[in-house]
Every structure is written in C-alpha cells, then in structure tokens.
C-alpha positions in Angstrom: -0.2 0.1 -0.1 3.1 2.1 0.5 4.0 1.7 -2.5 0.5 3.0 -4.1 0.4 6.1 -1.7 4.0 6.9 -2.9 2.4 6.8 -6.6 -0.5 8.8 -6.4 1.3 11.4 -3.9 4.3 11.3 -7.3 1.4 11.5 -9.8 -0.1 14.7 -8.3 3.5 16.5 -8.8 3.8 15.7 -11.7 0.3 17.0 -12.7 1.3 20.2 -10.8 4.5 20.2 -12.5 2.8 19.9 -16.2 0.5 22.8 -15.4 3.2 24.9 -14.5 5.1 23.9 -17.1 1.6 24.3 -20.0 1.5 28.1 -18.9 4.8 28.9 -19.0 4.9 27.5 -22.2 1.7 29.7 -23.2 3.8 32.7 -22.0 7.4 31.5 -23.7 7.7 32.8 -27.4 10.2 31.9 -29.7 11.7 33.7 -33.2 12.5 32.0 -36.0 14.4 33.2 -39.0 15.1 32.6 -42.3 17.5 34.7 -45.3 19.6 36.0 -42.9 16.8 37.6 -40.6 15.1 39.3 -43.7 11.8 37.1 -42.8 11.2 36.9 -39.0 8.0 35.3 -37.3 7.2 34.6 -33.4 5.7 31.6 -32.4 4.5 31.1 -28.0 5.5 27.9 -26.7 2.6 26.3 -27.7 2.9 26.8 -31.2 0.4 29.9 -31.8 1.7 32.3 -34.4 2.3 36.1 -32.5 4.0 38.2 -35.4 5.3 38.0 -38.7 8.4 40.7 -39.6 9.6 41.0 -43.7 12.4 43.1 -44.6 10.7 45.6 -47.0 13.1 45.3 -49.7 10.8 41.3 -50.0 7.9 43.2 -50.8 8.1 43.5 -54.6 6.5 41.2 -56.8 9.5 38.9 -58.8 10.7 38.5 -55.3 7.1 37.3 -54.0 8.1 33.2 -54.5 11.2 33.9 -52.8 8.8 35.9 -49.9 6.5 32.3 -49.7 9.9 30.6 -49.2 11.1 31.8 -46.1 7.7 32.7 -44.8 7.6 28.8 -44.3 11.6 28.3 -43.6 11.2 31.1 -40.7 8.0 29.2 -39.5 10.2 25.7 -39.5 12.7 26.9 -37.5 10.9 28.5 -34.9 8.3 25.7 -34.5 11.7 23.6 -34.2 12.9 25.8 -31.5 9.4 25.5 -29.5 9.7 21.8 -30.1 13.3 21.9 -28.1 11.9 24.5 -25.7 8.9 22.0 -24.7 11.5 18.8 -24.5 13.2 21.0 -22.0 10.6 21.5 -19.9 9.1 18.2 -20.1 12.1 16.5 -19.0 12.4 19.3 -16.3 8.8 18.4 -15.2 8.8 14.6 -14.9 12.7 14.9 -13.5 12.7 11.8 -10.9 9.2 10.2 -11.6 10.9 7.5 -13.3 9.2 7.4 -16.8 10.6 5.5 -19.6 12.7 8.0 -21.8 10.6 8.8 -25.1 7.6 8.8 -23.3 5.1 11.8 -24.8 2.9 13.3 -23.0 -0.5 14.9 -24.6 -0.2 18.7 -24.9 
C-alpha cells in the first residue's frame, strides 16, 4: 500500500509540474528566422503564431515566391525551437518520476 501512496503523490506532483510547464510555455515566445533575418516569425511555446516581420526589400512582385519560401522556412525554424523548448521543459517536469525515455505525454 505504501508504494501506491507514493505513486499517487508522485502523480499529483507531476500534474502540478505539468500545469506550471504549460503556463510557462504559453507565456514563452520563440523567434524563427530565414533569409539572414529578412523574415522573422514569433511563436508561443504552444505553437501559436504571434508576429511576422518582413524586410521591406522583399515586398516586390518579383520576390513573391522567395518571400513565401522564407515565411515557411522561418516558421519551421521557430517550430523546431518550440519543440526543443517543450522537450526541455518536459524533462524538467518529469525529473525523478522514473518515466521511460521518449514517453510523450499529451499537450
């Protein structure tokens, strides 16, 4: 019975840590760039797009396709940074819980 009590206590601690982590991720903003910083996007830690910044020199009809590609690349860069931040925060939240490596909890 003692093990069950410890497991329940650990589960409650993990639930608290997860709630704190989700709030922290929502407040976090990550910037992705492309084209040597000519296109920048900001995402929250949850992946919501907050801002797009485009260098005015890219605002020509001839550069439309380049701009579209740079937007996609900047978003991918920011998304990769968000995922790395989430993985780091998840590791902190589950430290000492004895969970198997690579276990992905829902977000």
